[in-house]
C-alpha positions as CSV (number, residue, x, y, z in Angstrom):
1,X,68.0,-32.9,-49.7
2,X,69.3,-34.6,-46.6
3,X,69.4,-38.0,-48.3
4,X,71.4,-36.5,-51.2
5,X,73.9,-35.1,-48.7
6,X,74.3,-38.5,-47.0
7,X,74.7,-40.2,-50.4
8,X,77.3,-37.6,-51.3
9,X,79.3,-38.1,-48.1
10,X,79.1,-41.9,-48.6
11,X,80.4,-41.7,-52.2
12,X,83.1,-39.2,-51.2
13,X,84.4,-41.6,-48.5
14,X,84.2,-44.6,-50.8
15,X,86.1,-42.8,-53.5
16,X,88.8,-41.6,-51.2
17,X,89.3,-45.2,-49.8
18,X,89.3,-46.9,-53.2
19,X,88.0,-45.2,-56.3
20,X,87.3,-48.6,-58.0
21,X,84.5,-49.2,-55.4
22,X,82.5,-46.4,-56.9
23,X,82.4,-47.9,-60.4
24,X,79.8,-50.5,-59.6
25,X,77.6,-47.7,-58.2
26,X,77.9,-45.9,-61.5
27,X,77.0,-49.0,-63.4
28,X,74.0,-49.7,-61.1
29,X,72.8,-46.2,-61.4
30,X,73.1,-46.2,-65.2
31,X,71.0,-49.4,-65.6
32,X,68.4,-48.9,-62.9
33,X,67.8,-45.1,-63.0
34,X,66.9,-44.9,-59.3
35,X,65.5,-41.3,-59.8
36,X,62.5,-42.7,-61.6
37,X,61.4,-44.3,-58.3
38,X,62.1,-41.0,-56.3
39,X,60.9,-38.2,-58.6
40,X,60.8,-35.8,-55.6
41,X,64.6,-35.6,-55.8
42,X,64.8,-34.6,-59.5
43,X,64.5,-30.9,-58.6
44,X,67.9,-31.1,-56.7
45,X,69.7,-32.5,-59.8
46,X,71.4,-35.3,-57.7
47,X,73.1,-36.9,-60.7
48,X,75.2,-33.8,-61.4
49,X,75.8,-33.1,-57.7
50,X,76.9,-36.6,-56.9
51,X,79.0,-36.8,-60.0
52,X,80.9,-33.6,-59.0
53,X,81.4,-35.0,-55.5
54,X,82.9,-38.2,-56.9
55,X,85.2,-36.3,-59.3
56,X,86.4,-34.1,-56.5
57,X,87.0,-37.1,-54.2
58,X,88.9,-38.9,-57.0
59,X,91.2,-35.9,-57.6
60,X,91.9,-35.7,-53.8
61,X,92.6,-39.4,-53.7
62,X,95.1,-39.2,-56.6
63,X,96.8,-36.2,-55.1
64,X,97.3,-38.0,-51.8
65,X,97.9,-41.6,-53.0
66,X,99.8,-40.6,-56.1
67,X,98.5,-43.7,-57.9
68,X,97.4,-42.1,-61.2
69,X,98.6,-43.9,-64.3
70,X,98.4,-42.3,-67.7
71,X,96.2,-44.4,-69.9
72,X,98.2,-43.4,-73.0
73,X,95.2,-43.9,-75.2
74,X,94.8,-42.0,-78.5
75,X,91.0,-41.9,-78.2
76,X,91.1,-39.6,-75.2
77,X,92.3,-36.6,-77.2
78,X,89.5,-37.1,-79.8
79,X,87.0,-37.4,-77.0
80,X,88.3,-34.1,-75.5
81,X,88.0,-32.4,-78.9
82,X,84.4,-33.8,-79.3
83,X,83.4,-32.5,-75.8
84,X,84.9,-29.1,-76.5
85,X,83.1,-28.8,-79.8
86,X,79.8,-29.9,-78.2
87,X,80.4,-27.3,-75.4
88,X,81.1,-24.5,-77.9
89,X,78.0,-25.4,-79.8
90,X,75.9,-25.4,-76.6
91,X,77.3,-22.0,-75.6
92,X,76.6,-20.6,-79.1
93,X,72.9,-21.7,-78.8
94,X,72.7,-21.1,-75.1
95,X,69.6,-21.8,-72.9
96,X,68.3,-25.3,-73.1
97,X,71.3,-26.5,-75.2
98,X,73.8,-25.5,-72.5
99,X,71.6,-27.2,-69.8
100,X,71.6,-30.4,-71.9
101,X,75.4,-30.2,-72.3
102,X,75.8,-30.1,-68.5
103,X,73.6,-33.1,-68.1
104,X,75.6,-35.0,-70.8
105,X,78.8,-34.1,-69.0
106,X,77.7,-35.8,-65.8
107,X,75.8,-38.7,-67.2
108,X,78.1,-39.8,-70.1
109,X,81.5,-38.0,-70.1
110,X,82.3,-38.1,-66.4
111,X,81.8,-41.9,-66.1
112,X,83.8,-42.3,-69.4
113,X,86.9,-40.6,-67.9
114,X,86.5,-42.1,-64.4
115,X,86.4,-45.6,-65.9
116,X,89.5,-44.9,-68.0
117,X,91.5,-43.6,-65.0
118,X,90.3,-46.0,-62.4
119,X,90.4,-49.4,-64.1
120,X,94.1,-50.4,-63.9
121,X,94.4,-54.2,-63.7
122,X,93.1,-57.4,-65.2
123,X,91.4,-58.3,-61.9
124,X,89.5,-55.0,-62.0
125,X,88.6,-55.7,-65.6
126,X,87.2,-59.1,-64.7
127,X,85.1,-57.6,-61.9
128,X,83.7,-54.8,-64.0
129,X,82.8,-57.2,-66.8
130,X,80.8,-59.4,-64.4
131,X,79.1,-56.3,-62.9
132,X,78.1,-55.2,-66.5
133,X,76.6,-58.7,-67.0
134,X,74.8,-58.9,-63.6
135,X,73.2,-55.4,-64.0
136,X,72.1,-56.3,-67.5
137,X,70.5,-59.5,-66.2
138,X,68.8,-57.6,-63.4
139,X,67.4,-55.2,-66.0
140,X,66.2,-58.0,-68.2
141,X,64.6,-59.8,-65.2
142,X,62.6,-56.7,-64.4
143,X,61.6,-56.5,-68.0
144,X,60.4,-60.1,-67.9
145,X,58.4,-59.2,-64.7
146,X,56.7,-56.4,-66.7
147,X,56.0,-58.8,-69.5
148,X,54.5,-61.4,-67.2
149,X,52.2,-58.9,-65.5
150,X,51.3,-56.9,-68.7
151,X,53.1,-53.8,-67.6
152,X,55.1,-51.3,-69.8
153,X,53.9,-48.9,-72.5
154,X,51.5,-49.1,-75.5
155,X,53.2,-48.4,-78.8
156,X,50.9,-48.5,-81.8
157,X,48.7,-51.2,-80.4
158,X,51.6,-53.3,-78.9
159,X,52.4,-53.6,-75.2
160,X,56.1,-53.2,-74.9
161,X,58.3,-53.5,-71.8
162,X,60.8,-50.8,-70.9
163,X,62.3,-52.2,-67.6
164,X,64.2,-49.4,-65.9
165,X,64.6,-47.4,-69.2
166,X,62.5,-44.7,-70.7
167,X,61.7,-46.5,-74.0
168,X,61.8,-50.1,-75.3
169,X,64.4,-49.4,-78.0
170,X,66.9,-48.2,-75.5
171,X,66.3,-51.4,-73.4
172,X,66.6,-53.7,-76.4
173,X,69.8,-52.1,-77.7
174,X,71.5,-51.9,-74.3
175,X,70.9,-55.6,-73.6
176,X,72.1,-56.5,-77.1
177,X,75.4,-54.7,-76.4
178,X,75.9,-57.0,-73.5
179,X,75.3,-60.2,-75.5
180,X,79.0,-60.4,-76.6
181,X,80.2,-60.2,-73.0
182,X,78.0,-63.1,-72.0
183,X,79.3,-65.1,-75.0
184,X,82.8,-64.1,-74.2
185,X,82.7,-65.3,-70.6
186,X,80.9,-68.5,-71.8
187,X,83.7,-69.5,-74.1
188,X,86.5,-68.3,-71.9
189,X,88.4,-71.5,-71.1
190,X,89.2,-71.1,-67.4
191,X,85.7,-71.2,-65.9
192,X,84.3,-74.4,-64.5
193,X,81.1,-76.1,-65.8
194,X,78.8,-74.7,-63.1
195,X,80.0,-71.2,-63.8
196,X,79.5,-71.6,-67.5
197,X,76.0,-73.0,-66.8
198,X,75.3,-69.7,-64.8
199,X,76.6,-67.6,-67.7
200,X,74.4,-69.6,-70.2
201,X,71.5,-68.8,-68.0
202,X,72.5,-65.1,-68.0
203,X,72.7,-65.2,-71.8
204,X,69.2,-66.7,-72.0
205,X,67.8,-64.0,-69.8
206,X,69.4,-61.2,-71.8
207,X,68.1,-62.8,-75.0
208,X,64.6,-62.9,-73.5
209,X,64.9,-59.2,-72.6
210,X,65.8,-58.2,-76.1
211,X,63.0,-60.3,-77.7
212,X,60.2,-59.1,-75.5
213,X,61.2,-55.5,-75.8
214,X,59.9,-55.9,-79.4
215,X,62.7,-53.5,-80.5
216,X,63.5,-54.1,-84.2
217,X,66.9,-52.3,-83.8
218,X,67.6,-54.2,-80.6
219,X,66.7,-57.6,-82.2
220,X,68.8,-56.9,-85.3
221,X,71.7,-55.8,-83.0
222,X,71.2,-59.0,-81.0
223,X,71.5,-61.3,-84.1
224,X,74.5,-59.2,-85.4
225,X,76.2,-59.5,-81.9
226,X,75.9,-63.3,-81.9
227,X,77.3,-64.0,-85.3
228,X,79.9,-61.1,-85.2
229,X,81.3,-62.5,-82.0
230,X,81.6,-66.0,-83.6
231,X,83.2,-64.5,-86.7
232,X,85.7,-62.4,-84.7
233,X,86.6,-64.9,-81.9
234,X,86.9,-68.3,-83.7
235,X,89.4,-69.2,-86.4
236,X,89.4,-71.7,-89.3
237,X,87.1,-74.8,-88.9
238,X,86.2,-73.8,-85.4
239,X,84.4,-70.8,-86.8
240,X,82.2,-73.0,-89.0
241,X,81.4,-75.4,-86.1
242,X,80.7,-72.5,-83.7
243,X,78.4,-70.9,-86.3
244,X,76.4,-74.1,-86.8
245,X,76.1,-74.6,-83.0
246,X,74.9,-71.0,-82.7
247,X,72.2,-71.5,-85.3
248,X,71.0,-74.7,-83.6
249,X,70.9,-73.0,-80.2
250,X,68.9,-70.1,-81.7
251,X,66.4,-72.5,-83.3
252,X,66.0,-74.4,-80.0
253,X,65.6,-71.2,-78.1
254,X,62.7,-70.1,-80.3
255,X,60.6,-73.0,-79.0
256,X,60.9,-71.7,-75.4
257,X,59.4,-68.3,-76.1
258,X,55.6,-67.8,-75.7
259,X,53.8,-67.9,-79.0
260,X,52.4,-64.4,-78.8
261,X,55.9,-63.0,-78.1
262,X,57.4,-64.7,-81.1
263,X,54.5,-63.6,-83.4
264,X,54.6,-60.1,-82.2
265,X,58.3,-59.8,-82.7
266,X,58.1,-61.4,-86.1
267,X,55.2,-59.1,-87.0
268,X,57.4,-56.1,-86.2
269,X,60.3,-57.4,-88.2
270,X,58.0,-58.1,-91.2
271,X,57.2,-54.4,-91.4
272,X,60.8,-53.8,-92.5
273,X,60.2,-55.5,-95.8
274,X,56.5,-55.9,-96.1
275,X,54.9,-52.8,-94.6
276,X,51.6,-51.6,-96.0
277,X,52.7,-48.0,-95.9
278,X,55.8,-45.9,-95.4
279,X,54.5,-44.8,-92.0
280,X,54.1,-48.4,-90.8
281,X,57.7,-49.1,-92.0
282,X,59.5,-46.4,-90.3
283,X,57.0,-44.3,-88.3
284,X,58.4,-41.2,-89.9
285,X,62.1,-42.1,-89.7
286,X,62.7,-41.2,-93.3
287,X,61.2,-37.8,-92.9
288,X,63.2,-37.3,-89.7
289,X,66.4,-38.2,-91.5
290,X,65.6,-35.8,-94.3
291,X,65.0,-33.0,-91.8
292,X,68.2,-33.9,-89.9
293,X,70.3,-33.8,-93.1
294,X,68.7,-30.4,-94.0
295,X,69.7,-29.1,-90.5
296,X,73.3,-30.3,-91.0
297,X,73.5,-28.6,-94.4
298,X,72.1,-25.3,-93.1
299,X,74.2,-25.4,-89.8
300,X,77.4,-27.3,-90.7
301,X,79.5,-25.7,-87.9
302,X,77.4,-25.9,-84.7
303,X,74.2,-27.6,-85.7
304,X,70.9,-26.5,-84.3
305,X,71.9,-27.1,-80.7
306,X,71.6,-30.0,-78.2
307,X,67.9,-30.8,-77.5
308,X,66.7,-28.5,-80.3
309,X,66.0,-31.2,-82.9
310,X,62.3,-31.4,-82.1
311,X,61.5,-27.7,-82.2
312,X,63.6,-27.1,-85.3
313,X,61.9,-30.0,-87.1
314,X,58.5,-28.7,-86.3
315,X,59.5,-25.2,-87.6
316,X,61.0,-26.6,-90.7
317,X,57.8,-28.6,-91.4
318,X,55.7,-25.5,-91.0
319,X,57.8,-23.4,-93.3
320,X,59.1,-25.8,-95.9
321,X,57.3,-28.0,-98.5
322,X,60.3,-30.4,-98.5
323,X,59.8,-31.5,-94.9
324,X,56.7,-32.9,-93.2
325,X,55.8,-34.4,-89.8
326,X,54.5,-37.9,-90.2
327,X,53.6,-38.6,-86.6
328,X,54.3,-37.4,-83.1
329,X,56.5,-40.5,-82.7
330,X,58.9,-39.1,-85.4
331,X,59.9,-35.8,-83.7
332,X,63.3,-37.1,-82.6
333,X,66.3,-38.2,-84.6
334,X,66.0,-42.0,-85.2
335,X,69.6,-42.2,-86.5
336,X,72.8,-41.7,-84.5
337,X,74.7,-39.9,-87.2
338,X,71.8,-37.6,-88.0
339,X,71.4,-37.0,-84.3
340,X,75.0,-35.9,-83.8
341,X,75.4,-34.0,-87.1
342,X,72.1,-32.1,-86.8
343,X,72.6,-31.0,-83.2
344,X,76.3,-30.1,-83.1
345,X,77.2,-29.8,-86.8
346,X,79.2,-31.7,-89.4
347,X,82.4,-30.8,-87.6
348,X,81.0,-32.5,-84.4
349,X,80.0,-35.6,-86.5
350,X,83.5,-35.7,-88.0
351,X,85.1,-35.5,-84.5
352,X,82.8,-38.2,-83.2
353,X,83.7,-40.6,-86.1
354,X,87.4,-39.9,-85.5
355,X,86.8,-40.9,-81.9
356,X,85.1,-44.2,-83.0
357,X,88.1,-45.0,-85.3
358,X,90.5,-44.4,-82.4
359,X,88.5,-46.8,-80.3
360,X,89.1,-49.6,-82.9
361,X,92.7,-48.6,-83.1
362,X,93.1,-49.0,-79.3
363,X,91.3,-52.4,-79.5
364,X,93.6,-53.6,-82.3
365,X,96.7,-52.6,-80.3
366,X,95.3,-54.4,-77.2
367,X,94.6,-57.5,-79.1
368,X,98.1,-57.7,-80.6
369,X,99.6,-57.3,-77.2
370,X,97.4,-59.9,-75.5
371,X,97.9,-62.4,-78.3
372,X,101.7,-62.0,-78.0
373,X,101.5,-62.8,-74.3
374,X,98.8,-65.5,-74.9
375,X,96.5,-63.7,-72.4
376,X,93.2,-65.4,-73.4
377,X,91.0,-63.3,-71.0
378,X,92.1,-59.9,-72.4
379,X,91.9,-61.2,-76.0
380,X,88.3,-62.3,-75.3
381,X,87.3,-59.0,-73.8
382,X,88.8,-57.2,-76.8
383,X,86.6,-59.3,-79.1
384,X,83.6,-58.6,-76.8
385,X,84.2,-54.8,-77.0
386,X,84.8,-54.9,-80.8
387,X,81.5,-56.7,-81.3
388,X,79.6,-54.4,-79.0
389,X,81.0,-51.2,-80.8
390,X,80.1,-52.6,-84.2
391,X,76.6,-53.5,-83.1
392,X,76.3,-50.0,-81.6
393,X,77.2,-48.5,-84.9
394,X,74.8,-50.7,-86.8
395,X,71.9,-49.9,-84.4
396,X,72.9,-46.2,-84.9
397,X,71.4,-46.4,-88.4
398,X,68.0,-47.2,-86.8
399,X,68.0,-45.2,-83.5
400,X,69.5,-42.0,-82.0
401,X,71.6,-43.6,-79.4
402,X,74.4,-41.1,-78.8
403,X,73.7,-41.1,-75.0
404,X,73.2,-44.9,-74.6
405,X,74.5,-45.6,-71.1
406,X,76.0,-49.0,-71.9
407,X,78.3,-47.8,-74.6
408,X,79.7,-45.0,-72.5
409,X,80.9,-47.5,-70.0
410,X,82.2,-49.9,-72.8
411,X,84.2,-47.2,-74.7
412,X,86.5,-46.4,-71.7
413,X,87.4,-50.0,-71.1
414,X,88.9,-50.1,-74.6
415,X,91.1,-47.1,-73.6
416,X,92.1,-48.7,-70.3
417,X,93.3,-51.9,-72.0
418,X,96.7,-50.2,-72.9
419,X,97.7,-49.8,-69.2
420,X,96.2,-53.1,-68.3
421,X,98.4,-54.8,-70.9
422,X,101.4,-52.8,-69.8
423,X,100.8,-54.0,-66.2
424,X,100.5,-57.6,-67.3
425,X,103.7,-57.2,-69.4
426,X,105.5,-55.8,-66.3
427,X,104.3,-58.7,-64.2
428,X,105.5,-61.2,-66.9
429,X,108.9,-59.5,-66.9
430,X,109.2,-59.5,-63.2
431,X,108.4,-63.2,-63.0
432,X,111.3,-63.9,-65.5
433,X,113.7,-61.5,-63.7
434,X,112.8,-61.4,-60.0
435,X,115.8,-59.3,-59.1
436,X,114.4,-56.4,-61.2
437,X,111.0,-56.6,-59.6
438,X,109.4,-53.1,-59.3
439,X,106.8,-51.6,-57.0
440,X,103.6,-53.6,-57.3
441,X,100.7,-52.2,-59.3
442,X,98.2,-50.3,-57.1
């Protein structure tokens, strides 16, 4: 408990001095999950405690420094509606559902709002982008270490790495979501050759992490991320050239992977189209989806409650001839949309999809603004986020990834882009008309 108090005091002081300094700590905590190395602290619920401390410190900082800037993002209101509906659903079901809601508030929604409020300038955007990438690389390196020393978990006869995560699919998808950022920094025109060589190395490490996780959804997301980024970033003939270069690089990269890693990954991908049985193909995912849809239809308003999918599924299988449990592996929702709709209802799913649409609207507005000012960095980051969100939605058909930590730090960056663009526009105007120069951005 004493260590948690010290950590809380440290975070409070850091947040009061400069709230931006606390964001790298959030990113590091999200990727490395330090509590898994110190299980004795779990009983004190340090994540929630430290999150509340940071929030309180940020509010005090804003009140004293008066440096809060309204993000003016439409997605925020949809997120608030979604959170309220999730909270109402949790209160209706009570017990474990409400406890789950409190955990989600601190692990997903609190970082979301802090990232939106705190990131205010292009310099901060560059820093946080590099921090995303560095933490992803550290995560992948730890996964490579597990692969080399045959660590990880056994999943139906295959040894799979998990790195700092609790399962290999979460690892593979999280790394795949970072691939567009590595590609974006690589093609950004203002970095020198040695920096690009470093980024290329990062891209190779992230790729290795995705492949050796043996996650089918992660690998499909990885392939989609590469070609989607090329399609969205390049125009005209450059798109064709970039596509050809990408294919050549992928073919060359295949030769560098150990043979057993390539064959294992290929074997898992083959089960999508050439499985010997339905169980081999989806490990019960079809039955899970059927059960989830049934839950949505029977509970369209509030769903069955957060964290109650497993228990409800087992009860349904015991009382209904239409639903069966294929395996223990299939007791969770392996689909983002089923996961949301079954646990907080069709209304909650509708609000979540409205939120996603508002994210794309923010990104479209940010891209138009940055293109008008010929700001290549922000335009590149917009494409990176667009690609990551599309990949996330694609992977959502194969995994229940509502609480994926990477995406809850990527979403808010799209909301913060409005005030970043406004800031850059102000700087541009001030450079043209120095006499009208206003107070510098804080």
